[in-house]
N, CA, C and O atoms as a DFTB+ gen file, in Angstrom:
404 C
 N C O
     1  1      70.413      85.113      75.961
     2  2      70.514      84.909      77.019
     3  2      71.786      84.066      77.711
     4  3      72.181      83.425      76.738
     5  1      72.384      83.812      78.483
     6  2      73.933      83.895      78.723
     7  2      74.017      82.302      79.145
     8  3      73.217      81.876      79.978
     9  1      74.764      81.640      78.696
    10  2      75.046      80.849      78.611
    11  2      76.047      79.848      79.615
    12  3      77.164      80.210      79.983
    13  1      75.498      78.680      79.938
    14  2      76.772      77.856      81.285
    15  2      78.011      78.401      81.130
    16  3      78.747      79.020      81.899
    17  1      78.151      77.892      79.455
    18  2      79.593      78.587      78.790
    19  2      79.798      79.695      79.039
    20  3      80.795      79.883      79.736
    21  1      79.282      80.487      78.765
    22  2      80.011      83.035      79.597
    23  2      80.647      82.243      81.233
    24  3      81.772      82.301      81.729
    25  1      79.572      81.646      81.650
    26  2      79.482      82.021      83.279
    27  2      81.147      80.928      83.572
    28  3      82.117      81.321      84.219
    29  1      81.032      79.669      82.936
    30  2      82.186      78.941      83.173
    31  2      83.531      79.633      83.036
    32  3      84.487      79.699      83.808
    33  1      83.288      80.195      81.655
    34  2      84.360      81.638      80.708
    35  2      84.821      82.511      82.176
    36  3      85.839      82.433      82.863
    37  1      83.386      83.494      82.321
    38  2      84.032      84.305      83.421
    39  2      84.275      83.758      85.119
    40  3      84.504      84.752      85.808
    41  1      84.281      82.962      85.634
    42  2      84.667      82.029      86.674
    43  2      86.590      81.651      86.189
    44  3      87.484      82.092      86.912
    45  1      86.865      80.944      85.113
    46  2      87.705      80.412      84.798
    47  2      88.679      81.416      84.907
    48  3      89.653      81.239      85.640
    49  1      88.450      83.013      83.911
    50  2      89.170      83.718      84.186
    51  2      89.766      84.357      85.694
    52  3      90.950      84.404      86.028
    53  1      88.631      84.806      86.450
    54  2      88.310      85.746      87.582
    55  2      89.762      84.602      87.944
    56  3      90.948      84.932      87.952
    57  1      89.176      83.205      88.222
    58  2      90.419      81.946      88.610
    59  2      92.046      82.468      88.838
    60  3      92.851      82.691      89.741
    61  1      91.934      82.491      87.477
    62  2      93.143      82.724      87.447
    63  2      94.109      84.023      87.566
    64  3      95.288      84.147      87.899
    65  1      93.247      84.808      87.211
    66  2      93.686      86.789      87.672
    67  2      94.546      86.562      88.983
    68  3      95.678      86.977      89.230
    69  1      93.187      85.324      90.218
    70  2      92.825      85.211      91.695
    71  2      94.539      84.440      91.525
    72  3      95.464      85.066      92.042
    73  1      94.795      83.363      90.938
    74  2      96.061      82.654      91.189
    75  2      97.110      83.559      90.723
    76  3      98.169      83.758      91.319
    77  1      96.762      84.080      89.649
    78  2      98.404      85.235      88.909
    79  2      99.098      85.777      90.093
    80  3     100.279      85.620      90.402
    81  1      97.499      86.925      91.156
    82  2      98.004      87.440      92.326
    83  2      98.441      87.001      92.768
    84  3      99.638      87.270      92.875
    85  1      97.835      85.827      93.494
    86  2      99.017      84.744      94.760
    87  2      99.921      84.544      94.568
    88  3     100.623      84.770      95.554
    89  1     100.824      83.938      93.175
    90  2     101.762      83.813      93.085
    91  2     103.110      84.756      92.696
    92  3     104.329      84.591      92.695
    93  1     102.135      85.880      92.357
    94  2     103.539      86.694      92.126
    95  2     102.928      88.653      93.242
    96  3     103.862      89.439      93.398
    97  1     102.333      88.844      93.483
    98  2     102.048      88.836      94.587
    99  2     102.998      89.013      95.919
   100  3     103.200      87.959      96.522
   101  1     103.910      90.771      96.728
   102  2     104.331      90.011      97.935
   103  2     103.786      90.909      98.955
   104  3     104.316      91.004     100.062
   105  1     102.717      91.586      98.608
   106  2     101.916      92.392      99.733
   107  2     100.706      91.700     100.251
   108  3      99.760      91.545      99.478
   109  1     100.631      91.266     101.481
   110  2      99.407      91.067     102.143
   111  2      98.309      90.883     101.871
   112  3      97.742      89.790     101.888
   113  1      97.825      91.974     101.566
   114  2      96.435      92.464     101.259
   115  2      96.182      92.392      99.729
   116  3      95.118      92.798      99.262
   117  1      97.002      91.958      99.081
   118  2      96.986      91.747      97.637
   119  2      96.967      90.219      97.412
   120  3      96.612      89.879      96.283
   121  1      97.245      89.362      98.170
   122  2      97.812      88.094      98.808
   123  2      95.873      87.510      99.005
   124  3      95.398      86.394      98.798
   125  1      95.316      88.544      99.378
   126  2      94.136      88.298     100.326
   127  2      92.854      88.792      99.498
   128  3      91.651      88.702      99.740
   129  1      93.815      89.536      98.066
   130  2      92.534      90.648      97.572
   131  2      92.443      88.791      96.254
   132  3      91.321      88.429      95.899
   133  1      94.020      87.755      95.663
   134  2      93.693      86.975      95.047
   135  2      93.736      85.732      95.355
   136  3      94.221      84.842      94.657
   137  1      92.868      85.530      97.172
   138  2      92.302      84.455      97.639
   139  2      90.565      85.003      97.217
   140  3      89.724      84.669      96.382
   141  1      90.641      85.824      98.122
   142  2      88.852      86.191      96.845
   143  2      88.041      85.741      95.970
   144  3      86.975      85.153      95.790
   145  1      89.535      86.560      95.155
   146  2      88.555      86.503      93.899
   147  2      89.196      84.743      93.391
   148  3      89.055      84.459      92.201
   149  1      89.614      84.069      93.983
   150  2      89.257      82.809      93.846
   151  2      88.368      81.497      94.094
   152  3      87.992      80.364      93.794
   153  1      88.361      83.018      95.171
   154  2      86.972      82.333      96.271
   155  2      85.700      82.918      95.199
   156  3      84.690      82.266      94.939
   157  1      85.998      84.231      94.683
   158  2      84.372      84.046      93.661
   159  2      84.109      83.771      92.418
   160  3      83.055      84.039      91.841
   161  1      85.306      83.083      91.838
   162  2      85.355      82.340      90.954
   163  2      84.419      81.314      90.707
   164  3      83.554      81.064      89.867
   165  1      84.969      80.720      91.898
   166  2      84.126      78.985      92.766
   167  2      82.545      79.359      92.865
   168  3      81.523      78.719      92.619
   169  1      82.823      80.835      93.391
   170  2      80.830      81.113      94.233
   171  2      79.831      81.383      92.597
   172  3      78.652      81.333      92.247
   173  1      80.937      81.624      92.090
   174  2      79.753      82.533      90.309
   175  2      79.831      81.365      89.830
   176  3      78.776      80.970      89.332
   177  1      81.189      80.250      89.774
   178  2      80.201      78.664      89.206
   179  2      79.316      77.917      89.788
   180  3      78.789      76.960      89.220
   181  1      79.076      78.257      90.918
   182  2      77.996      77.590      92.021
   183  2      76.690      78.003      91.808
   184  3      75.818      77.185      91.516
   185  1      76.456      79.234      91.926
   186  2      75.459      80.493      90.729
   187  2      74.740      79.684      89.815
   188  3      73.653      79.127      89.662
   189  1      75.943      79.888      89.229
   190  2      75.740      79.225      87.700
   191  2      75.660      77.982      87.464
   192  3      75.631      77.703      86.266
   193  1      75.602      76.936      88.346
   194  2      75.725      75.781      88.445
   195  2      73.781      75.415      89.542
   196  3      73.054      74.421      89.538
   197  1      73.685      76.430      90.096
   198  2      72.312      76.490      90.295
   199  2      71.086      76.552      89.863
   200  3      70.115      75.816      90.036
   201  1      71.310      77.918      89.038
   202  2      70.839      78.140      88.185
   203  2      70.028      77.425      86.859
   204  3      69.031      77.643      86.171
   205  1      71.214      76.348      86.976
   206  2      70.771      75.903      85.377
   207  2      70.416      74.191      85.699
   208  3      70.221      73.338      84.832
   209  1      70.398      73.980      87.212
   210  2      69.378      72.833      88.106
   211  2      68.431      72.904      87.910
   212  3      68.087      73.777      88.706
   213  1      67.495      72.595      87.328
   214  2      66.234      72.044      87.306
   215  2      65.545      71.945      88.727
   216  3      64.519      72.197      89.358
   217  1      66.582      71.502      88.784
   218  2      65.594      70.390      90.622
   219  2      65.368      70.569      91.773
   220  3      64.305      70.546      92.394
   221  1      66.604      70.796      92.150
   222  2      67.230      72.166      92.775
   223  2      67.870      73.116      93.497
   224  3      69.083      72.930      93.393
   225  1      67.673      73.837      94.026
   226  2      68.855      75.048      94.025
   227  2      69.267      75.089      94.076
   228  3      69.793      76.089      93.588
   229  1      70.303      73.860      94.982
   230  2      71.870      73.945      96.020
   231  2      73.043      74.236      95.474
   232  3      74.043      74.168      96.190
   233  1      73.154      74.600      94.164
   234  2      74.035      75.381      94.294
   235  2      74.057      76.760      94.624
   236  3      75.155      77.307      94.726
   237  1      73.172      77.310      94.780
   238  2      72.700      78.809      95.520
   239  2      72.799      78.418      96.257
   240  3      74.028      78.428      96.333
   241  1      72.295      77.706      97.548
   242  2      71.962      77.531      98.700
   243  2      73.885      77.525      99.325
   244  3      74.258      78.391     100.116
   245  1      74.599      76.725      98.941
   246  2      76.541      76.032      99.228
   247  2      76.672      77.766      98.733
   248  3      76.901      78.638      99.571
   249  1      76.514      78.029      97.470
   250  2      76.833      79.684      97.752
   251  2      77.349      80.715      98.694
   252  3      78.394      81.262      99.047
   253  1      75.712      80.684      98.978
   254  2      75.336      81.629     100.031
   255  2      75.962      81.262     101.579
   256  3      76.024      82.066     102.510
   257  1      76.388      79.910     101.607
   258  2      77.429      79.184     102.482
   259  2      78.959      79.853     102.878
   260  3      79.588      80.179     103.884
   261  1      79.178      79.823     100.828
   262  2      80.282      79.823     101.084
   263  2      80.587      80.846     101.283
   264  3      81.575      80.920     102.014
   265  1      79.929      82.332     100.753
   266  2      79.430      83.807     100.934
   267  2      80.204      84.002     102.064
   268  3      81.327      84.494     102.182
   269  1      79.158      83.376     103.172
   270  2      79.372      83.994     104.549
   271  2      80.911      83.233     105.106
   272  3      81.691      83.925     105.760
   273  1      81.143      82.236     104.886
   274  2      82.379      81.333     104.847
   275  2      83.474      82.871     105.006
   276  3      83.962      83.439     105.983
   277  1      83.521      83.136     103.487
   278  2      84.425      83.629     103.245
   279  2      84.501      85.230     104.036
   280  3      85.620      85.744     104.055
   281  1      83.693      85.776     104.484
   282  2      83.993      86.889     105.327
   283  2      84.396      86.770     105.931
   284  3      85.235      87.564     106.355
   285  1      84.022      85.329     106.611
   286  2      84.681      85.882     108.026
   287  2      86.104      85.207     108.173
   288  3      86.691      85.248     109.255
   289  1      86.855      84.349     106.642
   290  2      88.123      83.937     106.278
   291  2      88.529      85.178     106.130
   292  3      89.751      85.074     106.231
   293  1      88.212      86.608     105.905
   294  2      88.416      87.967     105.553
   295  2      89.200      88.404     107.128
   296  3      90.335      88.793     107.400
   297  1      88.549      88.253     107.568
   298  2      87.545      88.901     109.285
   299  2      89.269      88.676     110.052
   300  3      90.134      89.239     110.722
   301  1      89.014      87.777     109.545
   302  2      90.428      86.794     110.088
   303  2      91.642      87.354     109.845
   304  3      92.188      88.230     110.516
   305  1      92.079      86.780     108.789
   306  2      93.052      87.505     107.213
   307  2      92.970      89.027     107.960
   308  3      94.044      89.474     107.557
   309  1      92.625      89.669     108.452
   310  2      92.600      91.238     107.880
   311  2      92.600      91.976     109.754
   312  3      92.401      93.102     110.209
   313  1      92.986      90.411     110.469
   314  2      93.409      91.237     111.679
   315  2      94.375      90.194     112.054
   316  3      94.793      90.186     113.212
   317  1      94.731      89.418     111.309
   318  2      95.963      88.391     111.483
   319  2      97.297      89.887     110.939
   320  3      98.282      90.347     111.516
   321  1      96.575      90.230     109.481
   322  2      97.053      91.086     109.501
   323  2      97.903      92.641     110.076
   324  3      99.040      93.066     110.278
   325  1      97.029      92.907     110.124
   326  2      96.791      94.127     111.317
   327  2      97.958      93.439     112.797
   328  3      98.983      94.077     113.036
   329  1      97.774      92.717     113.275
   330  2      98.653      91.971     113.721
   331  2     100.212      92.005     114.227
   332  3     100.790      92.309     115.271
   333  1     100.666      91.424     112.637
   334  2     101.315      91.987     112.118
   335  2     101.929      93.146     111.453
   336  3     103.094      93.532     111.360
   337  1     101.166      93.444     111.160
   338  2     101.826      95.338     110.400
   339  2     102.286      95.689     111.747
   340  3     103.490      95.938     111.800
   341  1     101.405      95.803     113.245
   342  2     102.104      96.042     113.782
   343  2     102.831      95.949     114.686
   344  3     102.874      96.623     115.715
   345  1     103.959      94.411     114.089
   346  2     104.429      93.973     115.487
   347  2     106.039      94.203     114.660
   348  3     107.125      94.204     115.239
   349  1     105.850      94.356     113.430
   350  2     106.944      94.601     112.275
   351  2     107.165      95.054     111.131
   352  3     107.853      94.651     110.193
   353  1     106.173      96.405     111.374
   354  2     105.727      97.341     110.371
   355  2     106.267      96.847     108.680
   356  3     107.017      97.368     107.855
   357  1     105.569      95.773     108.705
   358  2     105.777      95.275     106.978
   359  2     104.115      94.942     107.255
   360  3     103.413      95.117     108.251
   361  1     103.686      94.112     105.251
   362  2     103.233      93.272     105.837
   363  2     103.439      92.713     104.138
   364  3     102.588      92.374     103.315
   365  1     104.796      92.782     104.051
   366  2     105.468      91.534     102.887
   367  2     105.565      90.252     103.759
   368  3     106.123      90.583     104.806
   369  1     105.337      89.265     103.769
   370  2     105.188      88.319     104.243
   371  2     106.736      87.352     103.970
   372  3     107.127      86.346     104.562
   373  1     107.244      87.973     103.067
   374  2     108.580      87.069     103.061
   375  2     109.724      87.946     104.016
   376  3     110.822      87.668     104.500
   377  1     108.881      89.102     104.009
   378  2     110.491      89.716     105.375
   379  2     109.850      89.385     107.211
   380  3     110.481      89.580     108.250
   381  1     108.511      88.878     107.065
   382  2     108.529      88.747     108.107
   383  2     108.596      87.198     108.701
   384  3     107.562      86.602     109.004
   385  1     110.335      86.411     108.884
   386  2     110.991      85.147     109.218
   387  2     110.536      85.055     110.722
   388  3     110.899      84.133     111.452
   389  1     109.770      86.013     111.104
   390  2     109.722      85.069     113.185
   391  2     108.606      85.257     113.549
   392  3     108.148      86.391     113.689
   393  1     107.991      84.253     113.758
   394  2     106.716      85.187     114.636
   395  2     106.916      84.720     115.920
   396  3     105.873      85.007     116.507
   397  1     107.719      84.118     116.754
   398  2     108.015      83.296     118.124
   399  2     107.912      84.712     119.020
   400  3     107.312      84.670     120.094
   401  1     108.438      85.809     118.611
   402  2     108.522      87.164     119.442
   403  2     107.153      87.326     120.567
   404  3     107.062      88.319     121.290
């Protein structure tokens, strides 16, 4: 049987990988993937705590809400990335220094 510590270790590993991608990558898509990994680590922890919560499954309900929010934010972020690429022909956030045009 998988214990709560196993879930927490996998969640921490996913969060660290996402944080590493967020801090080191220069591509907007890779930054978005890093954010999604960090969010999935938090959702994994919520589901794990919901599984081991014997009183009510509030962690799983909150995880479902977080998944819906993650899907919506990903759609908005992809739309922003596509618009920036259409305007500047790059998805490197360091090269886009003026959004005023």
